[in-house]
C-alpha positions, 0 to 999 in steps of 0.5 A, a space after each residue: 895045504 896044512 891048516 893055518 891056526 889064527 889068533 888075535 895079535 897082542 902087544 907081546 907079538 909085535 917083535 915077531 910081527 916086525 921081523 916078518 914086516 921088515 923081511 917082507 916089505 922094502 918100506 915096512 910099517 913101524 911098530 907105532 903103526 901097529 900100535 895105532 891099529 890096536 888103539 883104533 880097535 882094528 882086527 889084528 890077526 896072526 896066522 900060525 903053521 904048526 906053531 910058527 908065525 907065518 903071517 898076519 892081517 890088519 883090518 878096520 871095520 866101521 860103518 858097514 865097511 871093512 878095509 884090509 890095511 895089511 896082509 902079510 905072509 913071511 917071504 919064506 912061506 909065500 907062493 904056497 897059497 897061504 895068502 889066499 887062506 889069510 884073505 879068505 879068513 879076513 873075508 869071513 871076519 868081515 862078513 861076520 861083522 855085517 860089512 857090505 864091502 871090503 876095500 884095500 890098496 895094493 902097490 901097482 908093482 905088486 903083481 902077485 898081490 894083484 892076482 891074489 885079489 883078482 882071483 878072490 873076486 876083487 875089482 879095481 875101483 880106483 887109483 891113489 897117486 903117490 900113495 906108497 913110499 919107495 926107495 926113490 920116491 912114491 908109487 901109486 896104489 890101486 884100490 880094490 873092492 869086493 862086495 860081501 853081501 
């Protein structure tokens, strides 16, 4: 697989990020949610392949814990191992900040993401009922965690 370059997300990147977000998710984050993440000092990272933005991650880190809030790969690049590469970089960033555990939520229906997280050593530790919006109501989330120390 070709090398992914990473860099910090900036406000000027939001239009490109939103194009991917809307293409990848039926209920995408709003631009305001991304701005809130900037304001909360989240680790917002872009991933490029040969100069083309193909994905991003958003992670909060505080009190010795990290929470992966969003990991997204453009649908045209999914299924090629880029999600695993971005996840590994997120784990590396969390370890560098001395976080003990990385948490995340994933839709119950998102089998590909669940397989990705399980293959990276995450364990299901709980469930959040009616967590995600859907076209017809709400969907449960599974809570995953990985101990990093």
